[in-house]
C-alpha positions as CSV (number, residue, x, y, z in Angstrom):
1,M,-57.9,-2.2,1.0
2,I,-54.7,-3.3,-0.8
3,M,-56.8,-3.5,-4.0
4,V,-57.8,0.1,-3.6
5,F,-54.1,1.2,-3.4
6,S,-53.2,-1.1,-6.3
7,I,-55.9,0.6,-8.4
8,G,-54.5,3.9,-7.2
9,I,-51.0,2.9,-8.5
10,V,-52.5,2.1,-11.9
11,F,-54.2,5.5,-11.9
12,L,-51.0,7.4,-11.0
13,L,-49.0,5.4,-13.5
14,H,-51.4,6.4,-16.2
15,H,-51.1,10.1,-15.3
16,L,-47.3,10.0,-14.9
17,G,-47.0,7.9,-18.1
18,R,-49.0,10.5,-20.1
19,F,-46.8,13.2,-18.6
20,F,-43.4,11.6,-19.2
21,L,-44.1,9.3,-22.1
22,G,-47.2,10.4,-24.0
23,E,-50.6,8.8,-24.5
24,K,-49.6,6.0,-26.8
25,A,-46.5,4.9,-24.9
26,T,-48.5,4.9,-21.6
27,V,-50.6,2.0,-22.8
28,F,-47.4,-0.1,-23.1
29,L,-46.2,1.0,-19.7
30,L,-49.5,-0.1,-18.1
31,L,-49.4,-3.4,-20.1
32,L,-45.8,-4.0,-18.8
33,T,-46.9,-3.2,-15.2
34,T,-49.7,-5.8,-15.3
35,V,-47.2,-8.6,-15.9
36,D,-44.3,-7.2,-13.9
37,P,-43.7,-10.0,-11.3
38,F,-42.5,-7.7,-8.6
39,I,-45.5,-5.4,-8.8
40,A,-48.1,-8.1,-9.6
41,G,-46.9,-10.4,-6.9
42,Q,-47.0,-7.7,-4.2
43,S,-50.4,-6.5,-5.4
44,T,-52.0,-9.9,-4.6
45,L,-50.8,-9.8,-0.9
46,V,-51.6,-7.6,2.1
47,S,-48.3,-5.8,1.6
48,P,-47.2,-2.5,3.1
49,D,-44.9,-2.0,0.1
50,V,-48.0,-1.4,-2.1
51,L,-48.9,1.5,0.1
52,V,-45.3,2.8,0.1
53,L,-45.3,2.6,-3.7
54,F,-48.6,4.4,-4.0
55,F,-47.6,7.4,-1.8
56,W,-44.2,7.6,-3.5
57,L,-45.9,7.8,-6.9
58,L,-48.3,10.4,-5.5
59,G,-45.3,12.4,-4.4
60,L,-43.7,12.2,-7.8
61,W,-47.0,13.4,-9.4
62,A,-47.0,16.3,-6.9
63,V,-43.5,17.2,-7.8
64,V,-43.9,17.4,-11.5
65,K,-47.2,19.2,-11.3
66,N,-46.0,21.6,-8.5
67,K,-48.8,20.6,-6.1
68,N,-47.3,21.5,-2.7
69,Y,-50.3,20.4,-0.5
70,L,-50.4,17.1,-2.2
71,L,-46.7,16.7,-1.7
72,I,-47.0,17.5,2.0
73,F,-49.6,14.8,2.3
74,A,-47.6,12.2,0.4
75,G,-44.5,12.9,2.4
76,L,-46.3,12.6,5.7
77,C,-47.8,9.3,4.7
78,L,-44.4,8.0,3.6
79,A,-42.8,9.1,6.8
80,C,-45.6,7.2,8.7
81,M,-45.1,4.0,6.8
82,S,-41.5,2.8,7.5
83,M,-37.9,3.9,7.5
84,R,-37.8,3.0,3.8
85,G,-40.7,5.4,3.3
86,M,-38.6,8.1,5.0
87,M,-35.8,7.4,2.6
88,L,-38.2,7.8,-0.3
89,V,-39.1,11.3,1.0
90,V,-35.4,12.1,0.6
91,V,-35.6,10.7,-3.0
92,L,-38.5,13.0,-3.7
93,F,-36.7,16.0,-2.3
94,L,-33.5,15.4,-4.4
95,F,-35.6,14.7,-7.5
96,N,-37.5,17.9,-6.9
97,L,-34.2,19.8,-7.0
98,V,-33.2,18.1,-10.2
99,W,-36.6,18.8,-11.7
100,I,-36.3,22.5,-11.0
101,Y,-32.8,22.6,-12.4
102,L,-33.9,20.9,-15.7
103,N,-37.0,23.0,-16.2
104,D,-36.5,26.4,-14.6
105,R,-32.9,27.6,-14.1
106,M,-34.1,31.0,-13.0
107,E,-36.0,29.4,-10.1
108,W,-32.9,27.4,-9.2
109,K,-30.9,30.6,-8.7
110,S,-33.7,32.5,-6.9
111,T,-35.2,32.6,-3.4
112,A,-38.2,30.7,-4.9
113,L,-36.2,27.6,-4.5
114,V,-36.6,27.8,-0.7
115,K,-40.4,27.5,-1.2
116,R,-39.8,24.1,-2.8
117,V,-38.1,22.9,0.3
118,L,-40.9,23.8,2.7
119,P,-43.3,20.9,1.7
120,Y,-40.7,18.4,3.0
121,V,-40.4,20.0,6.4
122,P,-43.5,18.3,7.9
123,A,-42.4,14.8,6.8
124,G,-38.9,15.5,8.0
125,L,-40.1,16.7,11.4
126,L,-42.5,13.8,11.7
127,G,-39.8,11.3,10.9
128,L,-37.3,12.8,13.3
129,A,-39.9,13.0,16.1
130,F,-40.9,9.3,15.6
131,L,-37.2,8.1,15.6
132,A,-36.3,10.2,18.6
133,G,-39.5,9.2,20.5
134,H,-38.9,5.5,19.6
135,Y,-35.3,5.6,20.8
136,E,-36.3,7.4,24.0
137,H,-38.9,4.7,24.9
138,T,-37.1,1.6,23.6
139,G,-33.4,2.5,23.4
140,W,-33.2,1.2,19.8
141,I,-34.1,2.2,16.2
142,G,-34.9,-0.2,13.4
143,Y,-34.0,-3.4,15.3
144,H,-32.3,-4.7,18.5
145,E,-30.1,-7.7,19.1
146,D,-32.9,-9.9,20.5
147,S,-35.4,-9.1,17.7
148,S,-36.5,-11.9,15.3
149,W,-35.2,-9.8,12.3
150,A,-31.9,-8.8,13.8
151,P,-29.9,-11.2,11.5
152,A,-31.2,-9.3,8.5
153,F,-29.5,-6.2,9.8
154,E,-26.1,-7.8,10.5
155,K,-23.4,-5.7,8.9
156,V,-21.3,-7.4,6.2
157,D,-17.6,-7.3,5.6
158,F,-16.1,-6.6,2.1
159,K,-16.6,-10.2,1.0
160,G,-20.3,-10.0,2.1
161,F,-20.6,-6.7,0.3
162,V,-19.4,-8.2,-2.9
163,K,-21.7,-11.1,-2.5
164,N,-24.6,-8.7,-2.0
165,V,-23.7,-6.9,-5.2
166,A,-23.9,-10.2,-7.0
167,V,-27.3,-10.9,-5.3
168,L,-28.5,-7.5,-6.4
169,G,-27.5,-8.2,-9.9
170,W,-29.5,-11.5,-9.7
171,R,-32.5,-9.6,-8.3
172,M,-32.4,-7.2,-11.2
173,L,-32.4,-10.0,-13.7
174,D,-34.8,-12.3,-11.9
175,F,-38.3,-13.4,-12.9
176,G,-38.0,-12.4,-16.6
177,R,-36.4,-9.0,-16.1
178,V,-33.3,-10.3,-17.9
179,F,-35.3,-9.8,-21.1
180,L,-35.8,-6.1,-20.4
181,W,-32.0,-5.6,-19.8
182,L,-31.1,-7.5,-23.0
183,V,-33.6,-5.5,-25.1
184,L,-32.6,-2.3,-23.5
185,G,-28.9,-3.1,-24.2
186,F,-29.7,-3.8,-27.8
187,V,-31.7,-0.6,-28.2
188,V,-28.9,1.5,-26.6
189,L,-26.3,0.0,-28.9
190,R,-28.5,0.2,-32.0
191,W,-30.1,3.7,-31.8
192,R,-28.3,5.7,-29.2
193,R,-26.8,8.1,-31.7
194,S,-30.3,9.2,-32.9
195,W,-31.6,10.0,-29.4
196,Q,-32.2,13.5,-28.2
197,L,-33.1,13.3,-24.5
198,D,-35.4,16.0,-23.4
199,A,-35.9,17.3,-19.8
200,K,-38.3,14.5,-19.0
201,G,-36.0,11.8,-20.2
202,K,-33.1,13.3,-18.3
203,A,-35.3,13.5,-15.2
204,L,-36.2,9.8,-15.4
205,I,-32.5,8.8,-15.6
206,A,-31.7,11.2,-12.7
207,L,-34.5,9.6,-10.7
208,L,-33.1,6.2,-11.3
209,L,-29.7,7.4,-10.1
210,I,-31.1,9.1,-7.0
211,C,-33.1,6.0,-6.0
212,S,-29.9,3.9,-6.4
213,V,-27.8,6.3,-4.3
214,I,-30.4,6.6,-1.5
215,L,-31.8,3.1,-1.3
216,L,-29.1,0.7,-2.3
217,P,-26.3,1.4,0.2
218,S,-28.4,0.2,3.2
219,L,-29.4,-2.9,1.3
220,L,-25.9,-3.8,0.3
221,M,-24.2,-3.2,3.7
222,H,-26.6,-5.6,5.6
223,A,-26.8,-9.3,5.4
224,H,-30.4,-10.1,4.4
225,L,-32.1,-7.0,3.1
226,L,-32.1,-7.6,-0.6
227,A,-35.7,-8.7,-0.9
228,H,-37.3,-8.1,-4.4
229,R,-40.0,-5.9,-2.9
230,Y,-37.4,-3.4,-1.5
231,L,-36.4,-2.7,-5.1
232,L,-39.9,-1.7,-6.3
233,P,-39.1,2.0,-6.8
234,L,-36.0,1.2,-8.8
235,I,-37.6,-1.3,-11.1
236,L,-40.6,0.9,-11.7
237,V,-38.4,3.8,-12.8
238,L,-36.5,1.3,-15.0
239,N,-39.8,0.4,-16.6
240,F,-40.4,4.1,-17.4
241,I,-37.0,4.5,-18.9
242,F,-37.4,1.3,-21.0
243,I,-40.7,2.5,-22.5
244,Y,-39.3,6.1,-22.9
245,L,-36.4,4.8,-24.9
246,I,-38.2,2.4,-27.3
247,F,-41.4,4.5,-27.8
248,S,-40.5,8.2,-27.2
249,Q,-37.3,8.3,-29.1
250,K,-36.4,7.6,-32.7
251,T,-36.6,3.9,-32.4
252,P,-38.7,2.7,-35.4
253,Y,-42.3,2.0,-34.2
254,S,-42.5,-1.4,-35.9
255,A,-39.3,-2.5,-34.1
256,S,-40.5,-1.0,-30.9
257,R,-43.6,-3.2,-30.9
258,Y,-41.6,-6.4,-31.5
259,L,-39.0,-5.4,-28.8
260,F,-41.8,-4.7,-26.3
261,A,-43.4,-8.1,-27.1
262,I,-40.2,-9.8,-26.2
263,V,-40.0,-8.1,-22.9
264,F,-43.7,-8.5,-22.2
265,I,-43.7,-12.2,-22.8
266,G,-40.4,-12.7,-21.0
267,M,-41.6,-10.9,-17.9
268,F,-45.0,-12.7,-18.0
269,T,-43.2,-16.1,-18.0
270,G,-41.1,-14.8,-15.1
271,N,-44.1,-15.2,-12.9
272,F,-43.7,-18.9,-13.2
273,W,-40.0,-19.3,-12.8
274,V,-39.2,-21.9,-10.2
275,Y,-35.7,-22.6,-8.9
276,P,-34.5,-25.9,-7.6
277,R,-35.8,-26.4,-4.0
278,K,-32.4,-25.7,-2.4
279,I,-32.4,-22.2,-3.9
280,S,-34.6,-19.8,-2.1
281,Q,-36.6,-17.4,-4.2
282,G,-38.8,-14.3,-3.7
283,W,-42.2,-16.0,-4.0
284,D,-44.0,-12.8,-2.7
285,S,-42.7,-11.0,-5.8
286,T,-44.2,-13.3,-8.4
287,L,-47.7,-14.5,-9.3
288,G,-46.4,-18.0,-9.0
289,H,-47.2,-18.1,-5.3
290,L,-51.0,-18.0,-6.0
291,S,-51.0,-21.8,-6.6
292,Y,-50.0,-22.3,-3.0
293,F,-53.3,-21.3,-1.5
294,P,-55.6,-24.0,-3.2
295,L,-52.9,-26.6,-2.5
296,R,-52.9,-25.5,1.2
297,R,-56.7,-26.0,1.4
298,E,-56.5,-29.4,-0.1
299,M,-53.7,-30.4,2.3
300,I,-55.4,-29.2,5.4
301,Q,-58.6,-31.0,4.3
302,F,-56.5,-34.2,3.8
303,I,-54.9,-33.8,7.2
304,D,-58.3,-33.4,8.9
305,Q,-59.7,-36.4,7.1
306,Q,-56.8,-38.5,8.4
307,A,-57.4,-37.1,11.9
308,I,-53.7,-36.0,12.3
309,P,-53.4,-33.3,15.0
310,L,-51.9,-30.2,13.5
311,E,-49.6,-29.8,16.5
312,T,-47.8,-33.0,15.6
313,I,-46.8,-31.6,12.2
314,G,-43.7,-29.4,12.0
315,T,-43.4,-26.8,9.3
316,A,-41.9,-23.4,8.5
317,F,-43.0,-19.8,7.7
318,P,-45.7,-18.9,6.9
319,E,-47.6,-21.9,8.3
320,N,-45.9,-22.2,11.8
321,V,-48.6,-20.1,13.5
322,I,-52.1,-20.7,14.9
323,I,-54.2,-21.4,11.8
324,R,-56.9,-18.8,12.4
325,Y,-54.4,-16.0,11.8
326,L,-54.0,-17.1,8.2
327,D,-57.6,-18.3,7.6
328,L,-59.4,-15.7,9.6
329,S,-61.4,-18.7,10.9
330,D,-62.3,-19.9,14.4
331,R,-59.7,-22.7,14.5
332,A,-57.4,-22.4,17.5
333,D,-55.0,-25.2,16.5
334,G,-51.9,-24.8,14.3
335,F,-48.8,-26.5,13.0
336,G,-45.6,-26.6,15.0
337,S,-42.3,-24.9,14.1
338,Q,-40.0,-27.4,12.4
339,A,-37.0,-25.5,13.6
340,E,-37.9,-25.9,17.3
341,G,-38.0,-29.7,17.7
342,A,-38.5,-33.2,16.3
343,F,-41.9,-34.0,14.8
344,E,-43.4,-37.2,13.6
345,Y,-44.8,-35.4,10.5
346,V,-43.3,-32.5,8.6
347,L,-45.2,-30.2,6.1
348,Y,-42.9,-28.9,3.4
349,S,-43.5,-26.6,0.4
350,N,-41.0,-25.1,-2.0
351,V,-42.4,-21.7,-1.2
352,M,-41.0,-22.1,2.3
353,N,-37.5,-20.6,2.2
354,D,-36.7,-21.5,5.9
355,F,-35.9,-25.1,5.3
356,S,-32.2,-25.4,5.2
357,D,-30.3,-27.7,2.8
358,E,-29.6,-30.1,5.7
359,S,-33.3,-30.2,6.6
360,I,-34.3,-31.0,3.0
361,D,-31.7,-33.8,2.9
362,A,-33.0,-35.1,6.2
363,L,-36.6,-35.2,4.8
364,D,-35.3,-37.2,1.8
365,S,-33.4,-39.7,4.0
366,N,-35.5,-40.1,7.2
367,F,-39.1,-39.4,6.1
368,K,-41.5,-40.9,3.6
369,I,-44.1,-39.0,1.6
370,V,-47.6,-39.4,2.9
371,K,-49.4,-37.0,0.5
372,R,-48.2,-34.6,-2.2
373,F,-50.0,-31.9,-4.1
374,D,-48.6,-30.0,-7.1
375,R,-49.7,-27.1,-9.2
376,L,-47.8,-24.9,-11.7
377,G,-44.4,-25.5,-10.1
378,V,-45.6,-25.2,-6.5
379,C,-45.6,-28.3,-4.3
380,L,-46.9,-29.1,-0.9
381,I,-45.7,-32.3,0.7
382,L,-46.7,-34.1,4.0
383,Y,-43.9,-36.3,5.3
384,K,-43.9,-38.9,8.0
385,K,-40.8,-40.1,9.8
386,K,-39.7,-43.6,8.8
387,P,-39.7,-46.3,11.6
388,G,-36.4,-46.3,13.5
389,K,-35.4,-42.9,12.3
């Protein structure tokens, strides 16, 4: 099912690209999307963020083509998905107002503007009804103190806010996106005086600002919400703006192709960036994680051959569950949770961000390697406790 929505995203990007950028530039937009680590990584997983992105793009298409029934449908689907989906409905609404202002000043001043608000009423009512009903039945919205994800919603102080701003900057440069910013900065400095932004260009920049204003505050004011996938709408609009500026303006076409090639290659290589093992990274937002799955099969096969019971092996997310939930198999056994006790064996991978620095040091000091598998920067290691440790 995720593949269906991924194909739908490509379909919508093609139509939105032709509308905002033109036929030729849309080809480059689609090429960039195929290697964009954030989008490509999420598209290979059973990720709700793929659905959110699809319905948001559908809503954007409905806005620019003035298709109210389609807009109602997209808004309702977003409101059903998550609180972030509800926030993206607000993004659509504000962008709709900007779109009217840029393209039809007469409608902006007339009662016809009210009709543009009506398609958002069903999604707004649905969102409010869900939140009110949820609070009535549970007494909480979003999270509660005893929930497993409560630490992610911990409010930060000023120091924590500054740290989050730095992390956000890192996320926006991560996995090869630094090349996009460098090229974009060069293009702005080199050819900015020859640009003449039309309504579509101004609309794209406005959309980026609206997304930032609506989405970023909640991410910056909480402790652990700056996952790469939460930034998908922002980075996708940024991709649109990048292609718009280097292909739809007066940037020489020969230079545009070379500049695009730099960004394309840089972002492709970003799928294989691997940080030192004490630095966590967003593996779900890069194609690099694909190497983990064949390594996992090899490791489980080795463990079975050695007749080591899985419950004697401690590990971390995503492996610390009954194995059938990951394999969709009939196996009822599973690894233990490394954080919940001492184990004779520990299964470690650099895709597991839940191993603390202290846990990694303990593995190096108190355990020996029984078996190790490596592929394209991903490792999977089975440790056994040393005698007397």
